[in-house]
Structures are given as C-alpha cells and as structure tokens.
N, C-alpha and C positions, 0 to 999 in steps of 0.2 A: 692321268685323267685330267681333262681340261677343267679349269675353273670358269665359273659362269654366273650369270644373273638370269633368273627365270621370273618374268613378270606376267606370264600367261596371256600374251596378246592374241593368241589364236584360239577361237572357240572350238570346243570338241564336245560332241554329244556324249551322253552317258555310256560308259563302257568302251570309249574310243581313245581315252587319254594315254593309258599305259602303252608304251611302244612308240609314241611320238617323240619329236626332238624339240629342244629349246631353240631360240633364234641363233644361239652359238653352236648348234648342232650337237648338243649333249643329250643323250638318251634319257627319257623319262621312264625309268624302270619301276618295278614294284609289283603289286598284286591288286586285282579288282574282281574278286570272286563273284560278286553279285552285280557287276556292271553298273556301279553306282557312283563312279568318279567322272566328273565332267569339268569343262572349262567354259565360263561365260562371264561377260562384263569384267574382263581382265582379272579374273581370280579363279583359282582351282576350287571345285566344289566336291565335298564328301557328303553323300546322302546317307541317311540312317540305314544300318544293316538290318536285314530281316532276322538273320541268325547272328547274334553278337559273338565276338571273340577276336583274339589277335590272329594275325596271319591271313586275314580276309580282305583288308582294305588298307592300302598304303602306297606311297610314292617314294622312289629312291633314286639317287644319283651316285655313280661310282663304278668301280672301287677307287679309293684313294689310299696312298701310303701314309701312314701316321707320321707326323712330324710336328715339331714345335711351331705354333703360330697358325696351323691350318684351321680355319674357322668356317662354320656354317651359321648363317643368319636366316631366320624365318620370321616373317610377319604374318600372323594369322589370327582369325577369330574362331575359337572353338564354338561349335554349335551350342553346347550347354556344358559348362564346367562341372556340373553335378550330374552328368549323364551316368547312368548305371543300368545294369540288367536287372530288372525286377518284374514281378508279376502284376498285371493290371486286373481290374475287376472282371467279372463274367461278361461274356459277349452280349448276353441278353439285357444287360444293363448299359453297356457301352453304346450299342447301336441306337437305342431310342434317344440317348443323350446327344449323339452325333446328329440325328435327324432334327432334333429340336434346336440345336445350336444355342445362341444366346437369348432365344425366345423374343426377339424383336419383331418377328413375323410368324405367320402360320407355317406349319410343316409343309403344306402343299406349295406355298409361295417359295419357301426355301429350296425345296427339291427342284422346282422349275428354274430358279436362279442358278442352282448348281449345274443343271444340265447345260445352261448357256454360259457357264463361267470357265475360265482357264484354270481355276483352282482344282478342277476335278482331275487334272493331270497327276499321275502317281497314285490314284485311288486304289488300284489293284495292289500295288506295293504296300500301301498303308494297311489294307485289310489283311494281307499276308503277315505283316509284322504284328498286327493285333492278334491274329490267330496263334502265332508262335508264343506270345507272352500272356495270353489270357488264362484265367484260372482253370478253365476246362482242360486245357492242354498241359499246362505246367504241373497239374496234378499227376499226370502220367509220364511227362517228359520234362523233368525239372530244369530250370535255367541254372547255368553255372553262375556263381556269384562273381560279378565283375564291377569293381568300383574305379579301377584305373582305366581311364577312357581314351587318353591321348598320350603319345610319345613323340618327341621331337629332338633330333640331334644326330649323333653318330652311332652306327650299329655295325655289328660284325658280319651281318648277312644282308642281302638285298631284301629278303623277307624273313626277318628274325622270328623265331618261335615265341620269344618273350622280349618285346621291345623295352621293357622296364629295366633290362640289363644293358650294359654298354655305357656310353657317355651321352645320356639323353635326359631331357626334361620329361617329367611325367605329371599329368593332371589327374587328380583323384577326386571323386565325388565325396562331399562331406555333408550332404543334407542341408540343414538350415544355414550353414556357413558357405554354401555354394560349392566352392572348389578349393582344393589344396594343391599348392605348387611344390613339387618334389624334384630332386636331382639325384641321379644315380651316382653313387660314390664308390663303386667297385664291390667286390665280393668280401665285404667286411661288415660286421655289425648287422644293421637292419637293411643295408644296401640302398635304400631310398631315404635321402635326407629331406626332411620337411622344412621348406623355406618359410612358408607361412600358410595359414588357412584364411579363407575369406577372399579367394581369387574370384573377382566378378567377371561377368560375361562381356568383356571388352577386348579390343585388339591387343595382342601382346607381341612384342619383339622377343624372340628367343635366340640367343647367341651362345654357341658352344665352341670354345677354342681349345684345340687339342694340344697336348704335350707329348713328348716321347713316352712318358708314362702318366696317364691320367688326362685331366682336362679342367678348364675353368668355365664357369657358367655365369651368364649375364642376362638380365631381362629388363624390359621397359614397357611403358604403355602410354595411355592418354594422361593429361593433367588430372591431378587429384584422385588418383587410383590408389587404393589401399596397397601398401607393400612395395610399390613400384614407382620409379621416377617417370617423368614425362620425357619421351624420346625427343631430341637425340641423346639425352643422357641415359646411360645404362647402369644398372646396379649390379655389381659383382655379388653373387649369392651363394656360391658353393665352389669347393675345390675337390676334385677326385685325384688321388695320388696312386691309384692301383691299376686301373685298366690299361692294357698294353697290347691290344690286338694290332698286328702289323698292318692289316688292310681293313678299311672301314668304308661304309656307305653313308652318305648324308640322306636322311629320310624323315618322313612324317607318317605315323601309323595310328589308325583309329580302331578301337575295339567295340565301342558302343556309342550311340548318339541319342539324346533325348531321354525322357522319363515317361514311364507308364503310357506309352503309345503316342505321346506328343512328338511332333516332327521338328527337327532343327538341324540345319545343314552347317557344316564347318566350311569356312572360307579361308583359303590361303592366298594372300595378296602378293607374296614374293618369296623367293628362295635364292640365296647367294652363297657360293663357296669362294674363299679367298685365302691365300697365305699372307698373313699380315707380317710383313718383314720386321716391323718394329717390335713384334712380340715373339721373336725367335728364341728368346731365352726361356729357361724353365719357369720363371716367376711371372711371365706375362705382363699384366698391367700393374703389378705391385709398385708402390712408391717407397716401400721399405722391404728389403729381402736379403737373405744371407743363407747359403747352403750350410754354413757353420762347420765346414770341413777344412783341414789344413794341419799345420804343425807349429802353431805359434799362439801367443796370448791374444785374446780378442782385441785388446787395446792397440796392438801393433799393426792391425790391418783394418781397412774400411769394409763395411758391408757392400755387397754387390750393387745395391740400390739403397739410398737413404743416408749416405755419409758415414761418419765414424761413430763407433759405439762409445757411449759414455758409461763407464763402470762406476756405479754409485757406491758399491760395497763388494767385498770379496774378490775372487779371482776366477776367471773363466778361460779355459784353454781349448783351442781347436785341436782335434785329433782326426785321424783318417776315418774314424767311425762317427764323429760328430762332436758337438760341444760338450765339455764336462766341466764340473766345478772342482777346484782344488781347495776351496775354503767354503765354510758354511755361510749362508745368507749372501750369496753372490747375486748381484742384480746389475743388468746392463740395459741401456735405453738408446733407441734411435729417435731422431727428431724429423720426421717428414713434414712437409709444409702444410698439409691439409689433414683433416680428420680421417680416421680409418673406419671402414665399414665391414671388412672381412679380414680375419686373421686366421692363419693356418700353421700348424706345427706338427712335425713327425717326431714321436717320442719312442726311443728304444730303451726298454727297461730290462735289467738283468734280474738276478735272484736276490738282490738286496732291495730294501724298501726305497721307493722313489718319492721325492717330495719337491715339487717344482711349481712354477706358475707362469702365466702369460699376462703381461701388463698392457693396458691401453687406456685411452683418455688420460694420459700422463701429463699433468700440468707442472708438477715439481715433486720432490721426494716426499712431500707431505700430502699430496693430493693426486690420487689415481685410482683406477679400477684394476682388480687382479682376479683372475681365475686360478685358484690354487688347487692342486690335485695330488693325491698320493695313492698308496695301495689300499686305503680304507674309504676314501670319500672324494667328492668334488665340492669345493666351497667357493662361492662368489663373495668377494670382499670389496669394500670401498674404504680406501684410505682417505680420510677427510680431515683437514687441519691437524694432521699428525696422529689421528686416532683411527685404529682399524675397526671397521664395522662389518659384522658378518651378516650379509644379506640373505644368503640361502646356503643350506648344506644338503647334499644328496649322498646317502650311504649306499644307494643302489648303483652308483656309478663310481668307478675307480680304475687305477692302472694295475693290470695284472702282472705277476712276475714273468720274466722271460717272454715279453710280449712287444708287439709294435702297436702303438696307439696313435690315432690321428685326432688332434684337437682342432676344432673350428669354432670361431666366435663370429656371430653376426650382430651388427650394431648400426641401426639407421639413424642414430641420434636420439631416438626415443625408446625403442624396444631393443632388448638385449636377449640373445639366444646363445646357448653353449651346447656344443655337440661333441661326443666321443664316438669315433668310428661311425659317424652318420646318425647316431641316436641322439635325440634331444635330451639333454641332461635334466634330471629332476626326479625326486621322489613323489610320484603321482598320488601316493596314499596320503601325503602331507598336504599337497597343494594341487588337487586335481582341477580346480576351477580355473587356474591360470595356465596349466600345462607347463609350468616353469618358464614362462615368458615374462620378462621383467620390464616394466615401463619406468624409466628413470632418466631424467635429463641432466642430472648433476654432472658437471665437468664435460658436457656433451661437445663443447668446442675445443677441448684440449686435444693436442695432436700427437703427443709422444706415445711410443709403443716399445715393448721390450720383453725380456726374459728374466726369470728368477729361478735359481736353484737353492733351496733352503737348507739342504743337507748334502755335503760333499759325498759323491758316490761315483766311483770310477766305472761302475756298471750301468750308469744312467747317461745316455747320449741323446742329444737333441740335433735334429737335422731340418733343413728346408723351412726356415721361418720366413713367412711372407705376410705382409699387410697391404691391403688394397684400399684405395679411396672409396668413399661411400658411393660415388658415381664416377663414371669414366665416359669419354667420348671416343667412338671408333668410326670415324667418317668413311673409311674404306669399305665398311660393311653396310652402307646406307641402302635402304630399300624404299625411301620416301616416308613422309609423315602420314600417320593415320589421320583420317578426317577429324577436324576440330574447328569449331566456330564459337565465338561469343559476341553477343550484341553489344553495341557501343552507344546507342541512342535510345533513351526511354521514350516510347510512343504512347503507351496506354498504361494507366495505373488506376486501381480502385481498391480502397481499404474498406469498403462497404459500411462506412460510418454514416452515410446519408440515406435517409429513407427507411421505410418499414414495409413489411409484407413481401409479396412475390417479387423476386429479382427481375422478372420479365418487365420490360418497359423502363427500367432505370437506365441512366447513362453513367459512364465511367467518369471519375473525377478528372483524370487527364486523358485527353484524346476525344472526349465527348462521343464515345461509341455507345450505341444502344444495345442493351442486353435483350436477347430473345430466347425463349425456350425452343430449341431446334429439334430435340429428340425426346420422346418419352412422355409419361403421364405423371411423373413425380413433380414435387414442388420444392424449390429452394427459396427460403424466406430470409430476408435481411433482419437481423436482430443483434444489437449491441456490437456492431462492427464485424459481424460474421454472416456470411451467406450459408445458412444452415439447411442441410437436407432434412426435409420435414418427414422424419421417420423415427421408428423405435424398434426395439426387439419384438414387440407384439405386432407392430405394423411396419415392416421394412419397406424401403422404397420400392415402388412397383416396377421393377425392371430398369433398364438403362435410361438415364435421364441426363440431358446435356443442355447447358445454357451457354450461348456463344455471342461473340461480337464480330463485326466485320474486320477483315484484314486484307491488305493490298500490297504485300511485299513478298518476294519469293522465299524469304527466310524469316524465322521467328524464334526469339529467345524468350521463353515464357517461364515464370516462376510463380508459385503460390504457396502460402502457408496453410497446412491442413491440420485440423484438430480431429483426431479419430474419436469415435463415440466411446462411451463408457469410461471406466477408470482402471480396470484390470481384467485379466483373463478370467473366464468362468462365468461371465455375466450374459453370455449369448450374443454379444455385440459383434458386428461385422463391419470392417472398414474397406470400402471399395472406391474411394475418392481418387480423382486424377484429372488429367488434361486431355483435351481432344483437339485435333487438327483436321479440318474438313475442306475438301474441294466441293463436295455436294453430299446429299444424303446417301448416295451410292458409293462414295469414295472418301474414306476417312480412316485415321488411326487413333486409337485410344491408348494412353499410357496411364495405368492406375496402380495404386498400392493394393496389396492383398493382406489383410490382417484378420485373423480368425482364431477361434478357441482351440480347434482340434490339432493345430500344428505349432510347435514351440519355435516359431520363426516367422519372418515376414518376407514378402517378395515384391518386386516391381514387375508388372505384367503388361504386355503389349498385344492388342488385338487389331486385326486388319480387315476392313471392309473395302473390297476393290471390285469394281464393275458390278456392284449390286449384290455381292455374295461375301459371306464371312465364314471362314473355316476355323472353328474354335480350337481344333487340335493342331493348328499351326501357330497358336499363341506362343510368344517368346517371353521368357521371364528370367529374372536373376534373384536368387535368394540372398537376402541382405542381413541374415543373422537376427539380432534384436536391436536394429538401428532405430526402429520406431516402436511405439507402445500405445496402448489404449489410453486416451485422455491426455496425451502429451503432444503438443504441436511439433510439427516438423516441416521442413521446406522441401518441396518437389520442384525441380527445374528440368525443363526439356528444351533442347535446341534442335530445330527441324528445318531442313532446306527442301522438303518435298521428296527426298530420297533418303538421305542420311539423317540420323538423329542420335543424340547422346542424352542420357538421363543422369541427374544427380539427386541424391538424398542428403540433406544437411551438408551440402557442399562437397560430397564425396561422389565421384563418378562410379556408377554401378552397372551401367548398361549402354551398349552401342549396337546399332543395327543400321543396315540400309534396306530399303524395300526390295532391292535386287538381291540381297543376301537371302531373303525369304522366298521371293518369287523372281526367277531370272527374267521373266517377261515383263515385269512391272515397269511402268512409266512414272516419272516423277509427278507427284500431286501438286496442283496449284492450290496454295493455302488461301482460301477465300474467307473462311471463318475459323475462329479458335475460341477455346473457353474451358469451362470446368465441367466435370462429369461425375455422376455416381453410377458406376458400371455394374453390370451383372457379371460375376465370376464365381460360379458355383455357390451362389448366394447373393443376396442384395444388401446394400448399405443400410445401416440402422441409425444414421444420424450424424454423419461427418459434417464438419464445418470448414469454410474457406475464408481466408483473409489475405490481405496484402498481395493482390493479383497484379502482376507487372509483366509487360511485354516490351521487348526491345528489338531493334533491327541492327 
C-alpha cells in the first residue's frame, strides 16, 4: 500500500467522498451510510448522523502490513468532544424555541430571514435527527447509549464493527469535563486507557506508530491546551503491547456528533501515513529502553538506549525470559538526558509473591519516585532526603499469580498517573474526588529512571522496559500548524475607572474609542472600576445587549476580566457575559460564558449571526468543568481574524473554530466593531461585571 499525505484539496459534495482518490492516487475507502461526508475549504467534513452508531460514518486507507515504525498522523477538530446519543425534549417544546431563536426579533421577521438565508440548508436533515432523538420517539424506540464518539488510528477492517478496539485513539463524552482522551491498549484489563479528562474542543494531532506487536500513541494541540503540548511537539501518552493484526487500515470513524439536537461538524485537515525509518525498533521514541533479555548480568551490557545500567544495590541477571533478581533489594538506574513522561514495563509473574518497582524522577539514591507493586497492592512512594514517604496505596490493584501485567506511568511534570493493564490505579472509595491523579512537582526536573526488585524471585521476570521523553518531535509526520495568532501591539485599553453611569458615550483610556450601545435594551453602568450589567435575579438583563467600539484591523486579540454575578450556586444567578465581533448588525459572532444553577459545570458558547439570520441550534460550545465560578473573576480572551478564532479562559485554550467549519459557504467577516456583551443563552444575565478590557493587533 502506498504511503501518502491527504490534505483534501478537492471539494466533494456530501455523499461523494468515499471512493475518490488522494492526489497520490490512494483510495479513500470507508463508509458513508447517510451520505454525510464531504470535502470543502481544504478539509474533510463529517456531518451529524441521524441514526447514531459505529459502522455508519468513517474514512479509511489501506490495507497496510503491520511493521515497526509504520505511522498514521491525523490533524482534526472533533465537532464536539462531549458528543453523545441522548434524548432531547418533546418536539412540541423544541419547535417553538427554534422559531423564537435568541428573541432578538419577532418570529415573523425571523422566519422571513430564514427563508432568505443559506443557513436553511440541511433543515430536513436537522428535523429528521430531532425526530429520532425526541422524547416522543425514544419512548418507543430507545436510543442505544453511546458516549465514545470518535476513533482515530489503525483498525483491523476498513469498516470495523467496534473502532474502539485495535490501535486507536478514542474520544469519550464526559459531560461537564467535556471530553476524555483514551487509547486502546489491547484485549487486556479495561481495553481503553484514559489519558486524561477535560479534552477541549480544539484541533488535535493524533499520531499512532505501530510496532510488530502493539503501538505507541502521541498527541498535540494548540498552545496552552490542557494535557497536550503545542505542536510541533508531541506528547507520548500510551503504549499498547498486545495488538498484533497482520494487516490494518488507517482510519477515522465517528459514531455520534453533537448533543440534544445541536449540530456540530467534525473537520479533518490532514491525514498522513509514513514508515518512520528512525523508529524501526520496538521501543520507538524511547530515550531509555531495554528488552532485558540475554544471559548475563545487567552490569556487563548496556541498555539498547540510554547507556549503561548503574546498579545501586543487589544483583540483576538477564535471562531468556527476562530480567530476574538474584539478591533482595536489587535496584538499577539509567540516566537519559531529559525528563521522562511515559514509562512502560512488561511483568511476568509466577506462582511466588512478586515485589518490584519502577523508578523515575531519579535525582540520586536519596531522592526519587517509585511505583511499588506486589500481589497485594500498588503503592506510590516518594524517597525524599533519604526518607520514604507513602503517597498513596491501592489494595484494589495488584499483580496476580501466573499473570502478565503491563505497568504504565504518565508524568507531564505536574500530574502523575499509574496504570495496570490499561486501568488507572487507585482505590476510588478512598479518593474518588481525584480519581487517583496526583499533582506533585517535587523532583520534576530529575531525569533518572530505573527498576527495582525488592525480593529475589526466580519466577518474576521483567521485559521491555521503556521510558519516553515528555515531548518528542516527529517532523516526517508534519501536516502543518493549526491556526494560531497572538496580538503584539496594544491598541485599546479601558479599566472603567473613569466616569459613572451608562457606558455609552464614554471613551477608552487608551485608543480614545467611543463606547456605544450597539444591540439591545439593557444597560451597562460604570461603577468602581467595573462596567456592570444593570440586572438582578428578580430583573434579569432584557435580552442580548452589546456595547462596542470601532475597530479597523483585519484581526483582533481581545481580553476582558469578567466578574460573574452572585456568590455561589443556588442563588438563581445566571452568567452570560462575553465578547462580540461585528461587521454590521446582520453579521457578527458572540463568544460568551454560560454559568447557571442547574448544571454542575460551565461552558464557553459561540453564536453566529450571518446574512441577517442566526440559527441557535448551530451554537458551538466547550464544557470547561469548574474553571469559573459565581462571584470569582476570570479572564476571557478571544483572537479572531474574521474566519478563525481561539478562546482562552484564565490563559487556558478551550475552544477553536473557523466560520467555514460551521458553514462551508461563509465568507470572512470584516471586523468593524468589537466589545462586550450580555447574551441570551437559555436565560439572561443577572448582573455580570467587566473590567480590564484590552484589544491588540
């Protein structure tokens, strides 16, 4: 099978993509049951399915013969990482809400605008999707529960029955935490290893590099994204040592898109397969690795990568079955040049009790971290200044007799995670609130890694020890950088310290721009350094209200500090504050936060008014956990170039979109005005405040 790069330069209408060829004449195979796959604006588009489920929507390339170093790289933006199959309200409630929209105009004007808009495209498909998931229908034809919505990587079939098996990344809906990134680690344990929760709706590089048995997983994204480095650095996140299908297909498969009838398309910007010749060994990108096989003492031979072993105590012998200890308390260390972020070890236990450990963040014999495990428990220990400190013990996780166990440790320098056979280690009855994820930066810059066997046991053998850097670079798999921009010159600034009363008519402290009320009937009043929405629980802001200043540059980097109303949940407060970018009153986008009582989380939401019409069920959002709270200020930052935009909350990137990701026909907006807004989003703001408004170019 030819190796290739597919950047989707050729437009294809819906239902016409599968069966076409890439520019290098590689067939785009797969399945498109509902004719919902298209290509436009140099990206593949997956539209939401009417009938959710695997085996209905996906693209595949292949087959390929499995070999060390065979990689697939995919750059994509999942439509919504918390997509799941779920029942929406009754149709008799949904349709009136759809007709009313955001209530910025009468229903009759809205219907007339809809008739003249391009946003009515796909309405029949939208209605059919609503019918399938509405309460009236699911009462008699229940929806299958689907939380795993996206699979990317290598699969045994061109259209796999279950894409969560194989060597693939999987995205799972997690509600308030948005998405969970998982990696398939073979038919062991839980099968899907949870890399982290809180995957935001941003472009992600997914890279899966095959081995003769198993695979290594890597991921990256934009700057300041939780859990992932900024591309071109890639984070090694998982090792599979089990899967061994001889022939595989590179693919992307979707089971469900959107939530409760909201529409969000997945965009695939590039796919590439390549045999990376420098990774043709079993350990791939590891900077310390040893199969631990042979017939000599470990001190007489070097590791395959990482130099010579330093035995600090005891004695360790290579055998044809793996490394064994001939003395108690045997400990050996390797010294790679940089810190390790992913460690993996295969453990073969016999019928005698096993007692061993993996060491990392090793500074010296008196300072290091150790994951110690035996037939009764797993223990996370810190050796600090020669004193052993027990950080955590789980008696729910242990090494079984006559078993093969795969131990994996993830460490990004702050958070530590330990896995046995793909399962996150931890007694969840003891510490359910942390899910046994430990935040600790002690010895975070120490680079040593190693192995310890505390009780000599000829029936305990260790194989295939590997430690990978926290990030790696793989330039041969490049698909280009995701869009990113930051302003460098401050043009407008206003801390709202000057003046009292209505913000309209005031000028900014830097830039001398005049504030005007551009949309709505509400009032923002300046008081004590805050532009306050004049509203309360009893008298919420009367619909969408925006105050703006003039702007004359094609790109804007805007930040503002927002103080949500109230002090805590349960007071009836609603936070709907945000930023607005306008071409004119018929063409603008709003990015606002959503904070409410009835959901134990928050979100960043985007609404689009184009050509005089706004489809509220095309709103795009990302759930941000509990990153903001009632009565506590936070920073919202949006960078927008008329088409692409990124959103940050408290300096963490939580959302990316392009207008053309939402509407393929959209033209870039000219940013003539920008400012602050109290939006309507299933409720009105009850008194948010704005401060420290800044705009750069």
